[in-house]
C-alpha positions as a Markdown table, in Angstrom:
| # | Residue | x | y | z |
|---|---|---|---|---|
| 1 | Met | 0.0 | 0.0 | 0.0 |
| 2 | Pro | 1.5 | 3.4 | -0.9 |
| 3 | Ala | 2.0 | 5.9 | 1.9 |
| 4 | Tyr | -0.5 | 8.6 | 2.4 |
| 5 | Arg | 0.9 | 12.0 | 1.4 |
| 6 | Ile | 0.6 | 14.7 | 4.1 |
| 7 | Val | 2.0 | 18.1 | 5.0 |
| 8 | Leu | 2.7 | 18.5 | 8.7 |
| 9 | Asp | 2.5 | 21.9 | 10.3 |
| 10 | Thr | 5.5 | 22.7 | 12.5 |
| 11 | Asn | 3.3 | 22.7 | 15.7 |
| 12 | Val | 2.4 | 19.0 | 15.2 |
| 13 | Leu | 6.0 | 18.0 | 14.4 |
| 14 | Val | 7.3 | 19.7 | 17.5 |
| 15 | Ser | 4.5 | 18.1 | 19.7 |
| 16 | Gly | 5.4 | 14.7 | 18.3 |
| 17 | Leu | 9.1 | 15.2 | 19.1 |
| 18 | Leu | 8.5 | 16.5 | 22.6 |
| 19 | Ser | 6.2 | 13.7 | 23.6 |
| 20 | Glu | 6.0 | 10.2 | 22.0 |
| 21 | Gln | 2.7 | 9.8 | 23.8 |
| 22 | Gly | -0.5 | 11.2 | 22.2 |
| 23 | Thr | -1.7 | 11.8 | 18.7 |
| 24 | Pro | 1.3 | 13.9 | 17.3 |
| 25 | Gly | 3.6 | 11.1 | 18.6 |
| 26 | Arg | 1.6 | 8.5 | 16.7 |
| 27 | Ile | 1.8 | 10.6 | 13.5 |
| 28 | Phe | 5.6 | 10.8 | 14.0 |
| 29 | Asp | 5.7 | 7.0 | 14.4 |
| 30 | Leu | 3.7 | 6.6 | 11.1 |
| 31 | Leu | 6.2 | 8.9 | 9.3 |
| 32 | Leu | 9.1 | 6.8 | 10.7 |
| 33 | Ser | 7.4 | 3.5 | 9.6 |
| 34 | Gly | 6.8 | 4.9 | 6.1 |
| 35 | Asp | 3.0 | 4.7 | 6.4 |
| 36 | Leu | 2.9 | 8.5 | 5.9 |
| 37 | Leu | 4.9 | 10.4 | 3.4 |
| 38 | Leu | 5.9 | 13.9 | 4.4 |
| 39 | Leu | 5.7 | 16.5 | 1.6 |
| 40 | His | 8.0 | 19.5 | 2.1 |
| 41 | Asp | 10.0 | 22.2 | 0.4 |
| 42 | Pro | 13.0 | 24.2 | 1.5 |
| 43 | Arg | 10.9 | 26.8 | 3.2 |
| 44 | Ile | 9.1 | 24.2 | 5.4 |
| 45 | Leu | 12.4 | 22.5 | 6.2 |
| 46 | Ala | 13.9 | 25.8 | 7.2 |
| 47 | Glu | 11.0 | 26.5 | 9.5 |
| 48 | Tyr | 11.3 | 23.1 | 11.1 |
| 49 | Ser | 15.0 | 23.7 | 11.6 |
| 50 | Glu | 14.5 | 27.1 | 13.2 |
| 51 | Val | 11.8 | 25.9 | 15.6 |
| 52 | Ile | 13.5 | 22.6 | 16.5 |
| 53 | Gly | 16.6 | 24.6 | 17.3 |
| 54 | Arg | 14.9 | 26.9 | 19.8 |
| 55 | Pro | 16.6 | 26.6 | 23.2 |
| 56 | Glu | 13.3 | 26.7 | 25.2 |
| 57 | Leu | 12.3 | 23.4 | 23.5 |
| 58 | Ala | 15.4 | 21.7 | 24.8 |
| 59 | Ile | 15.6 | 19.3 | 21.8 |
| 60 | Asp | 19.1 | 17.9 | 21.6 |
| 61 | Arg | 20.9 | 19.5 | 18.6 |
| 62 | Gly | 22.2 | 16.2 | 17.3 |
| 63 | His | 18.9 | 14.5 | 17.6 |
| 64 | Gly | 17.2 | 17.6 | 15.9 |
| 65 | Arg | 19.7 | 17.3 | 13.0 |
| 66 | Glu | 19.0 | 13.6 | 12.6 |
| 67 | Ile | 15.3 | 14.2 | 12.6 |
| 68 | Leu | 15.6 | 16.9 | 10.0 |
| 69 | Arg | 17.8 | 14.8 | 7.8 |
| 70 | Phe | 15.4 | 11.9 | 8.1 |
| 71 | Leu | 12.4 | 14.1 | 7.2 |
| 72 | Ala | 14.2 | 15.6 | 4.2 |
| 73 | Glu | 15.5 | 12.3 | 2.9 |
| 74 | Ser | 12.4 | 10.1 | 3.5 |
| 75 | Gly | 9.9 | 12.8 | 2.5 |
| 76 | Glu | 9.2 | 14.2 | -0.9 |
| 77 | Ser | 10.3 | 17.7 | -1.9 |
| 78 | Ile | 7.6 | 19.6 | -3.8 |
| 79 | Asp | 8.3 | 22.5 | -6.1 |
| 80 | Ala | 5.4 | 24.6 | -5.2 |
| 81 | Pro | 4.7 | 28.1 | -6.5 |
| 82 | Pro | 3.9 | 30.9 | -4.0 |
| 83 | Trp | 0.4 | 30.6 | -2.4 |
| 84 | Pro | -1.8 | 33.1 | -4.3 |
| 85 | Arg | -4.0 | 34.1 | -1.3 |
| 86 | Ala | -3.0 | 35.9 | 1.8 |
| 87 | Leu | -3.1 | 34.0 | 5.1 |
| 88 | Pro | -3.2 | 35.6 | 8.6 |
| 89 | Asp | 0.4 | 34.5 | 9.0 |
| 90 | Pro | 2.4 | 34.6 | 5.8 |
| 91 | Asp | 4.8 | 32.0 | 7.2 |
| 92 | Asp | 2.0 | 29.4 | 6.8 |
| 93 | Glu | 1.6 | 30.0 | 3.1 |
| 94 | Pro | 4.3 | 27.4 | 2.1 |
| 95 | Phe | 2.4 | 24.7 | 3.9 |
| 96 | Leu | -0.7 | 25.3 | 1.9 |
| 97 | Ala | 1.3 | 25.7 | -1.3 |
| 98 | Val | 3.1 | 22.4 | -0.9 |
| 99 | Ala | -0.1 | 20.6 | 0.2 |
| 100 | His | -1.9 | 21.8 | -2.9 |
| 101 | Ala | 0.9 | 21.2 | -5.4 |
| 102 | Gly | 1.8 | 17.8 | -3.9 |
| 103 | Asn | -1.8 | 16.5 | -3.9 |
| 104 | Ser | -1.6 | 15.8 | -0.2 |
| 105 | Leu | -4.3 | 13.9 | 1.7 |
| 106 | Ala | -4.3 | 16.8 | 4.2 |
| 107 | Leu | -2.4 | 19.6 | 5.9 |
| 108 | Val | -2.2 | 18.4 | 9.5 |
| 109 | Thr | -2.2 | 21.2 | 12.1 |
| 110 | Gly | -3.0 | 22.0 | 15.6 |
| 111 | Asn | -4.0 | 25.5 | 14.5 |
| 112 | Pro | -6.8 | 25.2 | 11.9 |
| 113 | Arg | -7.8 | 28.8 | 12.3 |
| 114 | His | -4.4 | 29.8 | 10.7 |
| 115 | Tyr | -5.9 | 28.3 | 7.4 |
| 116 | Pro | -9.3 | 30.0 | 6.8 |
| 117 | Ala | -11.6 | 28.1 | 4.5 |
| 118 | Ala | -12.0 | 31.0 | 2.1 |
| 119 | Val | -8.3 | 30.8 | 1.2 |
| 120 | Arg | -7.5 | 27.1 | 1.4 |
| 121 | Gly | -8.0 | 26.4 | -2.3 |
| 122 | Gly | -9.6 | 23.0 | -1.6 |
| 123 | Val | -6.8 | 21.7 | 0.7 |
| 124 | Arg | -8.1 | 19.6 | 3.5 |
| 125 | Ile | -7.1 | 20.9 | 6.9 |
| 126 | Trp | -7.1 | 18.2 | 9.6 |
| 127 | Ser | -6.2 | 18.1 | 13.2 |
| 128 | Pro | -3.9 | 15.3 | 14.3 |
| 129 | Arg | -6.9 | 13.5 | 15.8 |
| 130 | Glu | -8.8 | 13.7 | 12.5 |
| 131 | Leu | -5.9 | 12.2 | 10.6 |
| 132 | Val | -5.4 | 9.3 | 13.0 |
| 133 | Asp | -9.2 | 8.6 | 13.0 |
| 134 | Trp | -9.3 | 8.7 | 9.2 |
| 135 | Leu | -6.3 | 6.4 | 9.0 |
| 136 | Arg | -8.0 | 4.0 | 11.5 |
| 137 | Gln | -11.0 | 3.8 | 9.2 |
| 138 | Ala | -9.1 | 3.7 | 5.9 |
| 139 | Thr | -6.6 | 1.0 | 6.9 |
| 140 | Pro | -7.8 | -2.6 | 6.9 |
| 141 | Gln | -7.2 | -4.2 | 10.2 |
| 142 | Ala | -5.4 | -7.5 | 10.4 |
| 143 | Glu | -7.8 | -10.3 | 11.2 |
| 144 | Gly | -7.1 | -12.4 | 14.3 |
| 145 | Pro | -7.3 | -16.2 | 14.5 |
């Protein structure tokens, strides 16, 4: 089965790195296992790097570099044009642009209000819980004895 293509907002990535428990941690596990394919571009990777490197998060630098290298190499780089509609935070525009250009299943974020429906261009915006619930229903479960 091919991996489901997603774009991951930085807040979900950081939550998954800070705590292996919970839904963002589950999403990170699915990325590591190859069940999810992360779509990205240089702007998204730069934001990941900047945020992961913040001292207040206390993420080990070496571990942070390993994670970023894994995400860049295991994911798919998308050449996305600039997003044509203004968002409340212009730094969020690359996430929508990559999700749209890469035909992602969804852009997964903990802050859906950052992506108003009027400017999404048809991109699905899901919370981490919505993604995990959708995957649970979409993925056939192994039958027991």
